[in-house]
N, C-alpha and C positions, 0 to 999 in steps of 0.2 A: 346170315353172315356171323351173327354173334355165337351161333352154335360152333362155328369153326374156331372162333377165338377161345371158346371154352375148351375145345379139344386140345388146344395148344398147352393148356396147363393141367390136363388130366393126370399126367405122370408127375405127381407132386414131388418137387425137389430134384427130379430127374428129367432132363430135356429129351423129348422124343423126336424121332426122325420119321416123317411120313413119306415112305418110299413111293407111294402112289396114292391117289385119292381113295379114302375109305380105309386105308391100312395104316395103323398106328403102331409103331414099335418103339418102346422105351429104350434109350441108349444112354449109358453113363458118360455123356460128353456134352459140355456146354456149347462147343463151337457149332454143332449142327443146328442149334436153335436159331442162329443168325439168319439162315437162308429163309426160314419161314415166318418167324415172328416179325422181323423188320418189314417184310412185304405186306403183312397182314394189316398194317397200320396206314396204308396209303389212302384209303377212301372211307368216307362216312357211310355211303350207301352206293347202290349200283348206278345211281344217276349222278356221276361225278366226273368232272374234267371234260374239256373241249379242246380240240386241236384243229389246225388247218394250215395249208400252204397257199400262198398267193404270190406269184412271181418268186423272187428270191427271199421272201419273208415267210417266217414260220411262227404261228401264234399258238399260245397255250394258256388256258386258265387252269390253275391247280386248285381244286375244290376239296376242302376238308375242314375239320373242326379246329385245327391249330395251324398257326402260320409261322412259327419260329423256324429258323434254318440258317444255313451258311451257303455262300457262294464260294466254291473252292476251285483254285487253279491247280490242276493235276499235272505233274511233270511227265514228259515222255521218257522212253527208254528205261522203264522200270520192269524188273522181273516180278510177276505176280502169281499167286495161287489162290484158287477159289476155296470157299468154306464148304466142304463136301466130303462124303465118304469116298467118292471117285473124283477127286479134284482136277480141274483144268489148270494148266500152266501156260502162261503167255507173257510176251513182252509188249509193253505199250509202245507202238510205233509213233503214236501221236499224243501230244498233250491235249488237255481239254479243260473246259470251264463248266462246272456242274452245280446244280441246285441239290443240296443234301439236307435232309431233315432227320435222318436216323443214323448218321455217322459217315465218316469218310469211306470212300469206295462203294457206297450204297446210294447212288443218286436216283432221284426221280426223273431226271432228264438233264440234257446239256448239249454242248456243241464242241467238236474237236478242231484241231488246227487245219484239217482238210476241209472244214465247212460242213461236216456231217452233223445232223441234228437228230436226236431220238427223244421222244416223250411217250409216256405210258398213260393208259386209261384202263378202268375196270371193264371186264367183259364176262358176264355170266355165260356159262356154256363152254368156256375155254377148256380144252383138254390137251395137255402137253404130251409129247411122244412117250411111249413106254420105255422102260429101261433097256439100254442096249450098250454097245461097246464105247460110245462117246463119253468123254468126261463131262461132268456136270457143273452148272453154275446156278445160283439163285436168280430170282426175277430181277432184282436190282443189280446184282453182279453182271447179269446179261447186258444191261445197259452200259455199264462201265467197260465190259469186255469189248463190246462193239465200238464204242468211242475210242478205245485204246488201239484197236486193230484194223478198223475199216476206213477206207477213203471215201467210199460212195455206197449207194443203195445196193448195188450188185455185190459188193464185198459182204455186206450184212447178210444177204440171202445165201451166199456161198458158205458163210460161217455156220449155217445150219448143219452142214456135214461134219463140223469140227467139235461143236459143243451142244449139249442138250440142257434145257431148263428143267430143273428138278424142284417142283413146288406145287402146293395146292392152291396158290393164289391165282385167280383167273384174270389175266391181263392181256391187252393187245396194245399195239404200238403204231405210231406214225413216225416215219423216217424220211428225211430229205437230205440232199447233198448239194454241193456248190455248183454242180453242173446242171441243176434244174430238175433233177430226179426227185420224185416223191412217191412213197409207197406205204400201204398199210401192211402190217404183219400181224396175222392172227394164227392161233393154234387151235384147229378144229378137228375133232375126231382123231386126235393124235398126230396130225400132220400140219406143217406150216402152210398157210394159205396167204397169198399176197396179191394185192391189186396195184398195178402201176401202168404208166403209159395209157394206151387206149382203154384199158380195163379200169382206169381211175378217172372217169369223166369229170368228177369234182373232187378236189383234194381237201377233205375234211373227215373228222372221225370223232365220235363221242363214245357211247357205251352200249351200242348194239353192233352186230356184225355189219361190215361195210355193205354187204348185199342187202340186208334188211333196211339199212339207212337210205341207200340209194332208191329203193322202192318207195319209201315214204316221201322223199324229195320229188320224185317223178310223179307221184300221186297227189302232189301239192298239199301235203299235210300241213296244218297250220303251225306256226312257230310257237314254242312254249318253253318252259324251263326243264321239261323232262328230256331224256336222251334223244329221242327222235325229233322232238321239237327244236332242240338246240342244234342238231345236225342240219335241219332244214333252214334255220336262220343263218348259220354260218355258211352253208353251201350256197344259198341264194346270194349272200353278200360277196362271196368269193367269185362266183360265176358271172355275176352281173356288173362287175366293176372293172374299170380300166386302171384303178389305183393300185397297181401291182407293186409299186415301190414306196407307197405312202405309209410311213410309220404310224401317223395319226389314224389313218383308216384302219390299219391292222388292230390298233387298240380300240377303235370303235366297234369292230366286230366282237372283240373280247368283252366289251361293255354290254353289248346286246345279248350275249349268251351267259353273262355272269349270273351266279346264284348268290343273292345278297348275304345270306347267312354263312355261306361256305367258300366263296371264292377268295382265296388267301393270296395267291400270286398271279399276276398277269404278265406274261413274258412274250417278247417278240425277238426272234433271232433273225438277224440280217446276214444271210450266208454269203452275199457278194462282197460286203464291206467288213465281214468278220467282226461284227459288233452284236452285243446282247443288250437289249433294253428290258427293263422290268419295273413294276410298281407292286406295292403290297396293299393289303386291306387297311393297314394302319398308316401307311404313307403313300398317298396317291401321286406324289411327285415322281416323274419318270427319271430313273437312273440308268446309266449305261456303262459298259466296259468294252474296251477294244483289245483284241488279241495282241496287237502290236505293242501294248504297254507291259507285257509280261515276258519273263524268261521261263521257257518250258524245259530247259535242260535238266537232266535227272540229278545233277549235282546242286541245282538251285533249291532254295527253300520253298516248300509248298506254301502258297498264300491263301488267305481266307478273308472274308468280310461278312459281318453279321447283316442279314437281310433286314433287321429291324432298325438299322441306322437312319437317322432323320436327315438324309442328304438328298441332293438332286444333281443331275448332270453326270459328268464323268467322275466315277468314284475310284479310279485306279489308285489314287493316293491314300485311300482309306483302308486298303488291304494291309494286313499284318501277317507275320510269320505264323504258320500253323504250330500249335502246341497240343500235346496230349490233353492238357487241361481244357482247352477250348473244345476239343472233340468230346471230351467227357461231359462238359457242361451241356453241349448240344444233345447228347444221348440221354442224359439223366432228365433234362427238361422235357424232351419229347415223350419219354416213357412215363414220367410222373404226371403228365397232363392227360394221359389216356387212362380212363378209369379201369378198364379191364387189363391194363398192363402195369398199373402203378405199383403192384406188389412184386414185380420182377426182382429177384435177388440182386443185391448190389454187386456181388462178384461177377454175375453175368454181364451187367452193364459195364463194369470196368473192363472186361474182356473185349466187349464190343468197341469201347473207346480206344483200345490199342490195336484193333485189327488192321486199320489202314496203314500202319507203320511197318508192316511185314514186307512190303515191296523193296527190292534191292536194286541199286543202280547197275544196269547191265555193263556200263563202261568200267566200273570198278571191278566187276566180276571177271572181266576179260583181261585184266592187267596181269 
């Protein structure tokens, strides 16, 4: 993995655009750097992050070396453009609440107004589709795109015909909707591979392909902190329990699969009640937010809250208006805490801090 990080900075002073794995092309543009560098910082190693669905609940452990971040309320009805040589353009049909560590519009996961949840995990062996006529998005932009445009799992799958991920970062995703749908999404041999319904006998995902993980569970592999062991632990607790609406039980699953040195955020999404619960490594008190507490109209102020706050319970009153400076602080803090990114030029970080402000209110455009 660190070889890849070194490749990112090979073109000293000039950001490169990796059009496909193994091909590096230096291009005199800073914006292309966003797609790849941001995503590269999501995990410490290949054994990171655990997700699962149990009834209307969706659980996620975010495992990495740093835990700073913002919870962001993203308005609906904004016109957006991806950062790419062949950019995608879309309108956000739905507002969302997302967990962001590397800037606005680049979430690691979240839930939208329709009750759709998306979370990512590392997956070695991922191969995204080859270049074609579809416009492109980065890996984290893909998450925001889906939350902006999709009502359910089926919408996410259909969007594969509309946009293509362009990245060297190997990720896969667990997706769930308010109707009870849950699906894995992987990109293997250049094609989207998904498991849902009867093809998803147990709703969990870690850092191996779902097929290999399911074999380990059926072969009764022992629980452990590695990827397959965490899958077995989560799968067993999900499949053997009737506690499908018990928030405490969902957090207990996350506790069982936690990695003491790396689990920074533990999150439970309640898709039926439109509520997000979370706790952090530094603050084990459970906090939550209700979608009903926020205005998602495009004319409204984007709201944020620092995940490091020493609060508990409903934290809706703790949200403040988004500012460029708050996003800049987030971006600079995250980059400077990562040794192999600490030397990123300040001009590039400032550009990233402004990126999320490019969206324009569709209502205003139509006047």
